[in-house]
C-alpha positions as CSV (number, residue, x, y, z in Angstrom):
1,M,49.2,-61.5,-5.8
2,P,50.1,-59.3,-2.8
3,I,46.6,-60.2,-1.3
4,S,47.0,-63.9,-2.0
5,S,50.5,-63.8,-0.5
6,K,49.0,-62.3,2.8
7,I,46.3,-64.8,2.9
8,S,48.9,-67.6,2.6
9,S,51.0,-66.3,5.3
10,S,48.0,-65.9,7.6
11,E,46.9,-69.4,7.2
12,K,50.5,-70.6,7.9
13,R,50.5,-68.7,11.2
14,A,47.1,-70.2,12.1
15,A,48.1,-73.7,11.3
16,A,51.4,-73.3,13.4
17,A,49.3,-72.0,16.3
18,A,46.8,-74.8,16.0
19,T,49.8,-77.3,15.9
20,K,51.3,-75.7,19.0
21,T,48.0,-75.8,20.9
22,K,47.5,-79.6,20.0
23,K,51.0,-80.4,21.1
24,K,50.2,-78.7,24.5
25,K,47.1,-80.9,24.7
26,I,49.0,-84.1,23.9
27,K,51.6,-83.2,26.5
28,K,48.9,-83.1,29.3
29,K,47.8,-86.5,28.5
30,T,51.1,-88.0,28.7
31,F,50.2,-89.6,32.1
32,D,47.1,-91.3,33.5
33,A,46.3,-89.8,37.0
34,T,43.9,-92.6,37.8
35,V,46.3,-95.4,38.1
36,P,49.4,-95.8,40.4
37,P,51.5,-93.8,41.1
38,F,48.7,-91.4,40.7
39,Q,50.7,-88.6,39.1
40,L,49.2,-85.2,39.3
41,T,51.3,-83.2,37.0
42,T,53.9,-83.6,34.2
43,S,57.3,-84.1,35.8
44,S,58.9,-81.1,34.0
45,S,58.6,-77.7,35.4
46,N,55.8,-75.5,34.1
47,G,57.5,-72.2,35.0
48,D,59.5,-71.7,31.9
49,D,56.6,-69.9,30.0
50,G,55.8,-67.7,33.1
51,D,52.3,-69.4,33.7
52,L,53.1,-70.9,37.0
53,N,49.3,-71.3,37.8
54,S,49.1,-73.8,35.0
55,S,50.6,-76.5,37.2
56,F,48.1,-76.0,39.9
57,T,45.1,-76.3,37.2
58,E,46.7,-79.4,36.0
59,A,46.9,-80.9,39.6
60,I,43.6,-80.1,40.8
61,G,42.3,-81.4,37.4
62,S,44.0,-84.7,38.1
63,V,42.5,-85.0,41.5
64,A,39.1,-84.5,40.0
65,E,39.8,-87.0,37.4
66,I,40.7,-89.5,40.1
67,L,37.4,-88.9,41.9
68,K,35.3,-89.1,38.8
69,S,36.7,-92.4,38.0
70,R,35.8,-93.9,41.5
71,K,32.7,-95.6,42.6
72,R,33.5,-96.8,46.4
73,I,35.3,-94.1,48.2
74,I,36.0,-94.4,51.9
75,V,36.2,-91.2,53.8
76,L,37.8,-90.7,57.2
77,A,36.3,-87.4,58.6
78,G,37.5,-85.3,61.6
79,A,36.7,-82.2,63.5
80,G,38.2,-79.9,60.9
81,M,35.1,-80.4,58.8
82,S,32.9,-78.8,61.5
83,V,35.0,-75.8,62.4
84,S,33.3,-73.5,59.8
85,C,30.1,-74.5,61.3
86,G,31.0,-73.0,64.7
87,I,32.1,-76.0,66.3
88,P,35.8,-76.1,67.7
89,D,38.1,-78.8,67.0
90,F,39.8,-80.3,70.1
91,R,43.7,-80.0,69.7
92,S,44.5,-77.1,67.7
93,P,45.6,-73.8,69.5
94,Q,42.2,-72.4,69.1
95,G,40.5,-75.7,70.0
96,L,38.3,-76.9,72.8
97,Y,41.0,-78.2,75.0
98,A,43.1,-75.0,74.7
99,N,40.3,-72.6,75.8
100,L,38.6,-74.9,78.4
101,D,38.3,-73.3,81.9
102,V,39.1,-76.5,84.0
103,Q,38.9,-74.6,87.3
104,E,35.4,-73.4,86.7
105,L,34.3,-76.9,85.8
106,G,36.2,-78.6,88.6
107,L,38.3,-80.5,86.4
108,I,42.1,-81.4,86.8
109,C,42.9,-81.4,82.9
110,P,40.8,-80.6,79.8
111,E,40.9,-84.2,78.8
112,D,38.9,-85.2,82.0
113,L,35.9,-83.7,80.3
114,F,35.6,-86.8,78.2
115,D,37.0,-89.3,80.7
116,F,34.6,-92.1,81.5
117,E,35.8,-92.6,85.1
118,C,35.5,-88.7,85.7
119,F,32.0,-89.0,84.2
120,Q,31.0,-91.7,86.5
121,D,32.3,-90.0,89.6
122,D,30.6,-86.8,88.9
123,P,28.7,-86.0,85.5
124,R,28.0,-82.3,86.6
125,P,31.1,-80.9,84.9
126,F,30.4,-82.4,81.5
127,Y,26.7,-81.1,81.7
128,K,27.9,-77.8,82.7
129,F,29.8,-77.5,79.4
130,A,27.4,-79.7,77.3
131,K,25.5,-76.5,76.0
132,A,28.8,-75.5,74.2
133,L,28.8,-78.8,72.4
134,Y,25.1,-79.0,71.5
135,F,24.6,-75.5,71.0
136,P,27.9,-73.6,70.2
137,L,26.1,-70.7,68.3
138,G,24.2,-69.9,71.7
139,G,20.7,-70.0,72.5
140,K,18.7,-72.9,71.1
141,K,20.0,-72.6,67.6
142,R,21.3,-75.8,66.1
143,V,24.4,-76.0,64.1
144,Q,24.0,-76.4,60.3
145,P,26.4,-78.6,58.1
146,S,29.1,-77.0,55.9
147,D,30.0,-77.3,52.4
148,S,32.4,-80.2,53.3
149,H,29.5,-82.2,54.8
150,R,27.4,-81.6,51.6
151,F,30.4,-82.7,49.4
152,L,30.1,-86.1,51.0
153,A,26.4,-86.1,50.5
154,L,27.0,-85.5,46.8
155,L,29.5,-88.3,46.5
156,E,26.7,-90.5,47.8
157,Q,24.2,-89.0,45.5
158,Q,26.4,-89.6,42.6
159,G,27.0,-93.3,43.6
160,K,30.6,-92.8,44.6
161,L,30.5,-93.2,48.4
162,L,31.2,-96.4,50.1
163,R,31.5,-95.3,53.7
164,V,32.1,-92.4,56.0
165,Y,34.1,-93.3,59.1
166,T,33.8,-90.2,61.2
167,Q,35.5,-89.1,64.4
168,N,33.1,-86.3,64.7
169,I,30.1,-86.6,67.4
170,D,28.0,-83.8,66.0
171,G,26.1,-85.9,63.3
172,L,26.2,-83.2,60.8
173,E,27.0,-85.7,58.0
174,E,23.6,-87.2,58.2
175,V,22.1,-83.6,58.5
176,A,23.7,-82.8,55.3
177,G,22.1,-85.8,53.5
178,V,24.5,-88.7,54.0
179,S,22.3,-91.8,54.8
180,S,22.8,-93.6,58.0
181,K,23.8,-96.9,56.2
182,R,26.9,-95.1,54.9
183,M,27.9,-93.8,58.4
184,V,30.2,-95.4,60.9
185,Y,30.6,-93.3,64.1
186,A,33.9,-94.1,65.4
187,H,33.5,-92.4,68.7
188,G,29.6,-92.3,69.0
189,S,27.2,-89.3,68.5
190,L,25.6,-86.6,70.6
191,R,22.3,-87.3,68.8
192,S,21.3,-89.8,71.4
193,A,21.9,-90.9,75.1
194,S,21.9,-94.0,77.1
195,C,21.1,-94.6,80.9
196,L,24.0,-95.8,83.0
197,K,21.6,-97.8,85.2
198,C,18.9,-99.4,83.0
199,K,20.9,-99.1,79.6
200,V,17.8,-97.6,77.8
201,K,18.7,-95.6,74.8
202,T,16.9,-92.2,74.1
203,N,17.0,-89.8,71.3
204,F,17.7,-86.0,71.7
205,S,14.3,-85.4,73.7
206,D,12.8,-82.3,75.0
207,S,13.8,-83.2,78.6
208,L,17.4,-83.8,77.7
209,Q,17.5,-80.6,75.7
210,K,16.2,-78.7,78.7
211,S,18.7,-80.2,81.1
212,I,21.5,-79.3,78.8
213,Q,20.3,-75.7,78.3
214,K,20.1,-75.3,82.0
215,G,23.6,-76.9,82.5
216,E,22.1,-79.6,84.7
217,V,22.6,-83.4,84.8
218,A,20.0,-85.2,82.8
219,Y,18.3,-88.4,84.3
220,C,16.5,-91.3,82.9
221,Q,12.6,-90.8,82.6
222,K,11.8,-94.5,82.0
223,V,8.8,-95.5,84.2
224,K,9.5,-98.6,86.3
225,L,7.2,-101.6,86.1
226,H,6.3,-102.5,89.6
227,N,5.1,-106.0,90.9
228,N,4.7,-107.6,94.3
229,K,7.9,-109.6,93.7
230,N,10.3,-107.0,92.9
231,K,8.9,-103.9,94.5
232,I,11.2,-102.1,96.6
233,N,10.3,-100.7,100.0
234,K,10.4,-96.9,99.8
235,N,12.4,-96.7,103.1
236,N,15.1,-99.0,101.8
237,K,15.2,-97.3,98.5
238,S,18.3,-95.1,99.0
239,S,20.5,-98.0,100.2
240,A,19.4,-100.0,97.1
241,V,20.4,-97.3,94.9
242,I,23.9,-97.2,96.6
243,Q,24.3,-101.0,96.2
244,N,23.4,-100.9,92.6
245,H,26.0,-98.0,92.1
246,Q,28.7,-100.3,93.9
247,S,27.9,-103.2,91.7
248,S,27.9,-101.1,88.6
249,T,31.3,-99.7,89.7
250,Q,32.7,-103.2,90.2
251,Q,31.5,-104.2,86.7
252,Q,33.1,-101.2,85.2
253,Q,36.4,-102.1,86.9
254,I,36.2,-105.7,85.2
255,R,35.6,-104.1,81.9
256,R,38.3,-101.7,82.1
257,V,40.8,-104.5,81.2
258,L,39.2,-104.8,77.7
259,T,40.2,-102.7,74.9
260,K,39.4,-99.1,75.3
261,R,39.7,-95.8,73.5
262,K,43.0,-94.4,74.7
263,R,44.3,-90.9,74.6
264,S,47.0,-90.1,72.2
265,T,49.9,-89.3,74.7
266,S,53.4,-90.0,75.7
267,P,54.4,-92.2,78.7
268,V,55.2,-89.1,80.8
269,E,51.7,-87.7,80.3
270,E,50.4,-91.2,80.9
271,Q,52.0,-91.3,84.3
272,Q,50.7,-87.8,85.0
273,H,47.1,-89.1,84.2
274,R,47.4,-92.0,86.7
275,Q,48.5,-89.5,89.4
276,R,45.5,-87.3,88.4
277,I,43.2,-90.2,88.9
278,V,44.2,-90.7,92.4
279,V,43.7,-87.1,93.2
280,R,40.4,-87.0,91.5
281,K,39.2,-90.1,93.4
282,T,40.0,-88.5,96.8
283,Q,38.2,-85.2,95.9
284,Q,35.1,-86.7,94.4
285,R,34.5,-89.6,96.7
286,S,31.8,-87.9,98.7
287,I,30.3,-86.5,95.5
288,A,30.1,-89.9,94.0
289,S,28.1,-91.4,96.8
290,S,25.4,-88.6,97.3
291,S,24.9,-85.5,95.4
292,F,23.7,-86.2,91.9
293,R,22.2,-89.6,92.7
294,S,19.5,-88.0,94.9
295,A,17.5,-87.0,91.8
296,E,15.8,-90.4,91.4
297,E,12.1,-90.1,91.5
298,E,9.3,-92.4,92.7
299,N,8.3,-94.0,89.5
300,C,11.3,-93.4,87.2
301,C,14.6,-95.1,86.8
302,G,16.5,-91.9,87.7
303,G,19.8,-93.1,86.3
304,V,22.4,-90.7,84.7
305,L,22.0,-90.1,81.0
306,K,25.4,-90.3,79.1
307,P,25.5,-89.2,75.6
308,N,26.3,-92.1,73.2
309,V,30.0,-90.8,72.8
310,T,32.9,-93.0,73.3
311,F,34.9,-91.5,76.2
312,F,38.3,-92.2,77.1
313,G,38.5,-95.3,79.0
314,E,35.5,-96.9,77.3
315,T,35.5,-99.9,75.2
316,L,35.4,-99.0,71.4
317,Q,32.4,-99.8,69.5
318,D,32.9,-103.1,67.4
319,N,31.2,-101.4,64.3
320,V,34.4,-99.9,63.0
321,R,36.1,-103.2,63.1
322,R,33.2,-105.2,61.5
323,R,32.7,-102.6,58.8
324,L,36.4,-102.2,57.9
325,E,36.6,-106.0,57.3
326,T,33.9,-105.9,54.7
327,D,34.7,-102.4,53.2
328,R,38.5,-103.2,52.8
329,E,38.2,-105.2,49.6
330,K,35.6,-103.0,48.2
331,A,37.4,-99.5,48.6
332,D,38.7,-97.9,45.4
333,A,39.8,-94.6,46.9
334,L,40.4,-93.0,50.2
335,I,39.7,-89.2,51.4
336,V,41.0,-88.1,54.7
337,I,39.4,-84.7,55.7
338,G,39.7,-82.6,58.8
339,T,41.7,-84.9,61.1
340,S,45.2,-85.1,62.4
341,L,44.9,-89.0,62.5
342,S,46.3,-88.9,66.1
343,V,43.6,-91.1,67.9
344,A,43.5,-94.7,67.6
345,P,42.0,-96.7,65.9
346,M,41.2,-94.2,63.2
347,S,44.9,-93.5,63.0
348,K,45.6,-97.0,61.9
349,V,42.7,-97.3,59.2
350,I,44.7,-95.8,56.5
351,Q,47.5,-98.4,56.6
352,Y,44.7,-101.3,56.9
353,L,43.3,-100.4,53.5
354,P,45.0,-101.6,50.2
355,P,48.1,-99.5,49.3
356,N,47.2,-99.5,45.5
357,I,44.1,-97.0,46.0
358,P,44.5,-93.3,45.7
359,R,44.8,-91.4,48.9
360,I,43.6,-87.8,49.2
361,L,44.2,-85.4,52.1
362,I,42.1,-82.4,52.8
363,N,43.3,-80.6,55.8
364,R,44.8,-77.3,57.0
365,T,48.2,-79.0,57.9
366,I,50.3,-82.1,56.5
367,V,49.3,-85.4,58.1
368,S,51.4,-88.4,58.3
369,A,49.9,-91.7,59.3
370,P,51.6,-93.8,61.9
371,P,53.6,-96.9,60.4
372,L,52.1,-100.3,60.7
373,A,53.9,-103.5,61.4
374,K,53.7,-106.2,58.9
375,H,52.3,-109.4,60.3
376,D,52.5,-111.7,57.4
377,E,55.4,-111.3,54.9
378,D,53.7,-113.5,52.4
379,E,50.9,-111.1,52.1
380,E,52.9,-107.9,51.6
381,E,51.6,-105.7,48.7
382,P,54.0,-103.6,46.8
383,E,54.2,-99.9,48.1
384,F,55.2,-97.3,45.5
385,R,55.1,-94.3,47.8
386,E,58.4,-92.9,49.0
387,K,58.6,-90.2,51.7
388,Y,54.8,-89.6,51.2
389,T,51.6,-91.0,52.6
390,F,49.0,-89.3,50.4
391,D,48.9,-89.0,46.6
392,A,47.5,-85.5,46.8
393,Y,47.8,-83.1,49.8
394,L,45.0,-80.5,49.4
395,L,45.9,-78.1,52.2
396,G,43.7,-75.2,53.3
397,F,40.1,-74.6,54.7
398,C,38.1,-77.8,54.1
399,D,35.1,-75.9,52.6
400,D,37.4,-74.0,50.0
401,V,38.9,-77.4,48.8
402,T,35.6,-79.2,48.6
403,R,34.1,-76.2,46.7
404,A,37.1,-76.5,44.2
405,L,36.7,-80.3,43.8
406,V,32.9,-79.8,43.2
407,Q,33.5,-77.3,40.5
408,E,36.1,-79.5,38.9
409,T,34.2,-82.7,39.1
410,K,30.9,-81.0,38.2
411,L,29.0,-83.0,40.9
412,G,26.5,-80.2,41.1
413,G,24.3,-79.9,44.3
414,G,23.7,-77.0,46.5
415,I,27.4,-76.1,47.0
416,K,28.3,-72.5,45.9
417,R,31.1,-72.3,43.3
418,K,33.7,-69.7,42.6
419,T,34.6,-68.5,39.2
420,N,38.1,-68.7,39.9
421,I,39.9,-71.4,42.0
422,E,42.4,-69.8,44.4
423,G,45.6,-72.0,44.9
424,Q,49.1,-72.8,44.2
425,L,51.2,-75.8,43.8
426,L,54.0,-76.1,46.5
427,S,56.7,-76.6,43.7
428,D,55.6,-73.2,42.1
429,V,55.9,-71.4,45.5
430,L,59.3,-72.8,46.0
431,E,60.2,-71.7,42.4
432,K,59.0,-68.3,43.0
433,K,61.0,-68.3,46.1
434,E,64.1,-68.6,44.0
435,R,63.1,-65.4,42.5
436,N,61.8,-63.5,45.5
437,T,62.5,-65.0,48.8
438,T,59.3,-65.2,51.1
439,T,59.1,-66.4,54.8
440,A,56.3,-68.8,53.8
441,A,58.4,-70.4,51.1
442,V,61.4,-70.8,53.5
443,C,59.2,-72.7,55.9
444,W,58.1,-75.1,53.3
445,E,61.6,-76.0,52.2
446,T,61.9,-78.5,55.1
447,T,59.2,-80.7,53.8
448,T,60.2,-84.2,52.5
449,I,56.9,-84.7,50.6
450,P,57.1,-84.3,46.8
451,N,56.3,-80.8,46.1
452,R,54.2,-81.4,43.1
453,R,51.6,-83.4,45.1
454,V,50.9,-80.6,47.5
455,L,48.3,-78.0,46.6
456,L,48.1,-74.9,48.8
457,F,44.6,-73.2,49.2
458,P,43.3,-70.4,51.4
459,G,43.7,-71.2,55.1
460,V,46.6,-73.5,54.8
461,S,48.8,-73.7,58.0
462,V,52.4,-73.1,57.1
463,P,54.6,-75.6,59.0
464,D,57.1,-74.5,61.6
465,E,59.1,-77.7,61.1
466,E,58.6,-81.2,59.8
467,P,56.7,-83.3,62.3
468,D,58.7,-86.1,63.9
469,E,56.8,-89.2,63.3
470,T,58.7,-91.1,66.1
471,T,57.1,-89.0,68.8
472,T,53.9,-87.7,67.3
473,Y,52.0,-91.0,67.5
474,I,52.7,-92.9,70.7
475,E,50.0,-95.2,71.9
476,V,50.2,-96.5,75.5
477,A,48.7,-99.8,76.3
478,H,48.6,-101.9,79.4
479,C,48.3,-105.8,79.8
480,D,44.7,-107.2,80.0
481,G,45.8,-109.3,82.9
482,C,48.2,-107.7,85.2
483,Q,47.5,-104.1,84.2
484,E,51.4,-103.4,83.6
485,K,52.4,-100.9,80.8
486,I,53.6,-102.6,77.7
487,S,56.8,-100.8,76.5
488,S,57.9,-103.2,73.7
489,K,56.2,-103.7,70.5
490,I,52.5,-104.4,70.5
491,W,51.0,-106.8,68.0
492,K,47.3,-106.8,67.3
493,C,45.0,-109.0,65.5
């Protein structure tokens, strides 16, 4: 009898434990993360039982569940993906613009390095710096893609990737394995160049590589086709070159009234930029008419080769608009990775896509997309998001986040996995703050984003203050006819 009694008691305890575990499992399935509003965790706090990490595990699992359920994901990629490869981003305190020696390059401001008018006037500053863009690791060693680039390739291999719209010009997405048909380069690519004179396109050839390695201007090597009717007299060759340049300059002035890639800047900075143009024109007028154009050879075009990157002041490629028109209705999810979304037109893409698809941010800092004015009230779609843009904010180093997603989604591939995923849910951080105040937790208190949608990974940048959306994204535009600045609302088709 005593033995029988002990067995009965043990069985009861086991049954009770099994029931408790079953209830916990049922509790986790009380919401569907794959449908709006794309809830990541249960609404109640998970800190009562002392296991604060359980909510993070649940949240990252929900993000993985969203990705596994999607087949046509659009990715907006930025420079943050390539930082771990050795390529600096542009606008961070450690970025390219902050560390550029403008005096050594003969520039007035860092942005002039990618200004089309500056390049036309004198391409030498760009080519002096070009080696740092093409070979940031030094020597002739080319940059290799990161795990974040490989993550995009895995999405395509699993049949989940619709398109990658990248602001990057390094082309590492294709090196990692993303097919060219899935790529849209919003700002062009360094992998090819075009002649400003004859317009011929060339790949990254040995001659172009040698010029970049030496820090010298690269010239078009296309052989001229001579005949009796169009053969130019050798003595009049120099004057013909100058006339061609003047004609080209006039054509560029006409094209400048068209839509261009604009710097994301304030009206004050725009005025300063216009003043810098006047100074630059005066300083470089003599250079523009002689120095670098003397390299034209007897039987070659000799025009300056410009990398196929969209500089400030150039007309944006139409492929972004055309692709978006077809992809808009197909997309079933959006991933924004490694970008501050501060440069048009990519900053507007997120609001152009349907609001009922999940949006996932992978970045070191919180990003807010600029608001988009409604053009047709009859076509308004319901917006369930209040005080937040993305359904999941995965903040930290892009590689750490993508490795965690690969592990959770079991995508496989050549991306190394960690046994334990390091991370916390912001709501848990703030809850710990109530118990033990920390500086980091105090900084996060100002955010208005739902805390249970923010996942913190290694490398997250703690905010100093909440960004002001009214001043962060300012687009300066000018009338196509009179060139006057437009200060009122700008309506675009």
